[in-house]
C-alpha positions as CSV (number, residue, x, y, z in Angstrom):
1,M,-225.1,49.0,6.6
2,S,-222.6,46.8,8.3
3,E,-219.4,47.9,10.1
4,Q,-217.3,46.2,7.4
5,D,-219.1,48.2,4.7
6,K,-218.5,51.4,6.7
7,A,-214.7,50.7,6.9
8,Q,-214.5,50.1,3.2
9,I,-216.4,53.4,2.5
10,N,-214.0,55.4,4.9
11,P,-210.6,53.7,4.8
12,E,-208.8,56.9,5.9
13,K,-210.7,57.0,9.1
14,N,-209.9,53.4,9.9
15,N,-206.1,54.0,9.5
16,K,-205.9,57.0,11.9
17,P,-205.2,55.0,15.1
18,K,-202.2,53.2,13.4
19,E,-200.8,56.5,12.1
20,L,-201.0,58.1,15.5
21,H,-199.1,55.2,17.1
22,N,-196.3,55.4,14.5
23,A,-196.1,59.2,15.0
24,A,-195.7,58.7,18.8
25,N,-192.9,56.2,18.3
26,S,-191.1,58.6,16.0
27,E,-191.3,61.4,18.5
28,K,-189.8,59.2,21.2
29,K,-186.8,58.4,19.0
30,K,-186.2,62.0,18.2
31,G,-186.2,63.0,21.8
32,G,-183.4,60.4,22.6
33,V,-185.2,59.3,25.8
34,V,-183.9,55.9,26.9
35,T,-185.5,53.9,29.8
36,L,-183.1,51.9,32.0
37,A,-183.5,49.5,34.8
38,Q,-182.4,50.8,38.2
39,D,-179.4,48.4,38.4
40,E,-178.2,49.4,34.9
41,Y,-178.5,53.1,35.9
42,E,-176.4,52.5,39.1
43,V,-173.6,50.7,37.0
44,L,-173.5,53.6,34.5
45,K,-173.4,56.1,37.4
46,V,-170.4,54.4,39.0
47,K,-168.5,54.2,35.7
48,A,-169.2,57.9,35.0
49,E,-167.8,58.8,38.5
50,E,-164.7,56.6,37.8
51,S,-164.1,58.2,34.4
52,E,-164.3,61.7,36.0
53,L,-161.9,60.6,38.7
54,N,-159.4,59.2,36.2
55,L,-159.7,62.4,34.1
56,G,-158.8,64.5,37.1
57,R,-155.8,62.3,37.9
58,L,-154.7,62.5,34.3
59,M,-154.9,66.3,34.3
60,R,-152.9,66.5,37.6
61,A,-150.3,64.2,36.2
62,Q,-150.0,66.3,33.0
63,A,-149.6,69.5,35.1
64,E,-147.0,67.9,37.3
65,F,-145.1,66.7,34.2
66,E,-145.2,70.1,32.7
67,N,-143.9,71.7,35.9
68,T,-141.1,69.2,36.1
69,R,-140.1,69.8,32.5
70,K,-139.9,73.5,33.1
71,R,-137.9,73.1,36.3
72,L,-135.4,70.8,34.5
73,E,-135.1,73.2,31.6
74,R,-134.3,76.1,34.1
75,E,-131.7,73.9,35.9
76,K,-130.1,73.0,32.5
77,Q,-129.9,76.7,31.5
78,D,-128.4,77.6,34.9
79,F,-125.8,74.8,34.6
80,I,-124.8,75.9,31.1
81,K,-124.6,79.5,32.3
82,F,-122.5,78.8,35.4
83,A,-120.6,75.7,34.3
84,N,-117.3,77.6,33.7
85,E,-117.6,79.7,36.9
86,G,-114.6,78.0,38.6
87,I,-112.4,78.4,35.5
88,I,-113.3,82.0,35.2
89,I,-112.4,82.7,38.8
90,E,-109.0,81.1,38.2
91,L,-108.5,83.2,35.1
92,L,-109.3,86.3,37.0
93,N,-106.5,85.5,39.4
94,I,-104.1,85.1,36.5
95,L,-105.4,88.4,35.1
96,D,-104.6,90.1,38.5
97,D,-101.1,88.7,38.3
98,L,-100.6,89.9,34.8
99,E,-101.9,93.4,35.6
100,R,-99.4,93.6,38.6
101,T,-96.6,92.5,36.3
102,I,-97.4,95.2,33.8
103,E,-97.5,97.8,36.6
104,V,-94.0,96.7,37.7
105,A,-92.7,96.8,34.2
106,Q,-94.0,100.4,33.8
107,S,-92.3,101.6,36.9
108,K,-89.0,103.4,36.6
109,N,-87.2,101.1,38.9
110,S,-88.1,97.9,37.0
111,D,-85.7,95.9,34.9
112,L,-86.2,93.3,32.2
113,P,-85.2,90.2,34.2
114,V,-87.8,91.0,36.9
115,F,-90.4,91.5,34.3
116,L,-89.6,88.2,32.5
117,K,-89.7,86.4,35.8
118,G,-93.2,87.7,36.5
119,V,-94.4,86.6,33.1
120,E,-92.9,83.1,33.6
121,M,-94.7,82.8,36.9
122,I,-98.0,83.8,35.3
123,L,-97.5,81.2,32.5
124,A,-96.7,78.5,35.0
125,H,-99.8,79.4,36.9
126,L,-101.9,79.2,33.8
127,Y,-100.4,75.8,32.7
128,D,-101.1,74.4,36.1
129,M,-104.7,75.5,35.9
130,L,-105.2,74.0,32.5
131,K,-103.7,70.7,33.6
132,E,-106.0,70.6,36.6
133,H,-109.0,70.8,34.2
134,G,-107.7,68.0,31.9
135,I,-106.1,70.3,29.3
136,K,-102.7,69.4,27.9
137,P,-100.7,70.4,24.8
138,I,-100.4,68.1,21.8
139,E,-96.9,66.9,21.0
140,A,-96.1,68.0,17.5
141,E,-92.5,68.8,16.7
142,G,-90.5,65.8,15.5
143,K,-93.7,63.7,15.2
144,I,-95.0,62.2,11.9
145,F,-97.9,64.4,10.6
146,D,-101.3,63.2,11.9
147,P,-104.3,65.0,10.5
148,H,-106.3,64.1,13.7
149,Y,-103.8,66.2,15.8
150,H,-102.0,68.5,13.3
151,E,-102.9,71.1,10.7
152,A,-100.3,71.6,8.1
153,L,-99.9,75.3,7.2
154,M,-96.6,75.0,5.4
155,Q,-94.7,72.2,3.6
156,V,-91.0,72.6,2.9
157,E,-88.4,70.4,1.2
158,D,-86.0,69.1,3.8
159,S,-84.1,65.8,3.3
160,N,-82.8,65.9,6.9
161,F,-86.2,64.6,8.2
162,P,-88.4,61.7,7.1
163,E,-91.1,62.9,4.7
164,H,-94.2,64.4,6.4
165,T,-92.4,65.0,9.7
166,V,-93.4,68.1,11.8
167,I,-90.3,70.2,11.7
168,E,-91.8,73.3,13.4
169,E,-94.8,74.1,15.6
170,L,-96.4,77.4,14.5
171,Q,-99.2,77.2,17.1
172,K,-99.8,74.8,20.0
173,G,-102.7,72.4,19.9
174,Y,-104.5,71.1,23.0
175,L,-106.4,68.1,24.2
176,L,-109.3,68.1,26.7
177,Y,-109.3,64.6,28.3
178,E,-107.9,63.0,25.1
179,R,-110.3,65.0,22.9
180,V,-108.8,67.4,20.4
181,I,-110.1,70.9,21.1
182,R,-107.5,72.7,18.9
183,T,-105.2,71.1,16.4
184,A,-101.5,72.1,16.4
185,K,-100.7,74.3,13.4
186,V,-97.4,73.0,12.0
187,K,-94.8,73.1,9.2
188,I,-94.0,69.7,7.7
189,S,-91.2,68.3,5.6
190,K,-91.4,66.9,2.1
191,H,-88.8,65.4,-0.3
192,G,-88.2,66.8,-3.7
193,S,-88.0,64.7,-6.9
194,K,-84.1,64.9,-6.7
195,D,-84.2,63.3,-3.2
196,I,-86.5,60.5,-4.4
197,I,-84.2,59.7,-7.4
198,E,-81.1,59.6,-5.1
199,K,-82.8,57.2,-2.7
200,K,-83.7,54.8,-5.6
């Protein structure tokens, strides 16, 4: 019997070497083993080292940024906390003057003119301090009502003044470097219907 006839009789035996070859290739793919040339390996090694170095730099930069952010936040909080320290010290000095004035007023030998003089000095000291810090009163009485600077609490008929004129200041208003920090509370004039008819 020829070899060709034997192969036809046992086809499974003839295919075994091919199946073994395919199985070996499949196992290589599953294992993820890749063969590289030496120069390719060296290039990948250098790139891996550079990537590791850049990652370290990035992590250090991120840590430095976080530390800087925390430091600036602490400085901001400290600034807010102690920003008014100078004004508070000046107010404490005025408080000392006021306490001494009250002590004088409570003594048996004190008189009203001395007490009033002490109060006037304290007020002058306070106004000077406010002026040094850019605070000044809003002019109100005799001015035409301006809602940016005035707050009308009362409106009364008075033909002696132009309509919407501030005829009385009920509470002072103040500016801080031209910014309104408290509007002046005022009484303003209005004209009744009789006044309007007469003017016509």
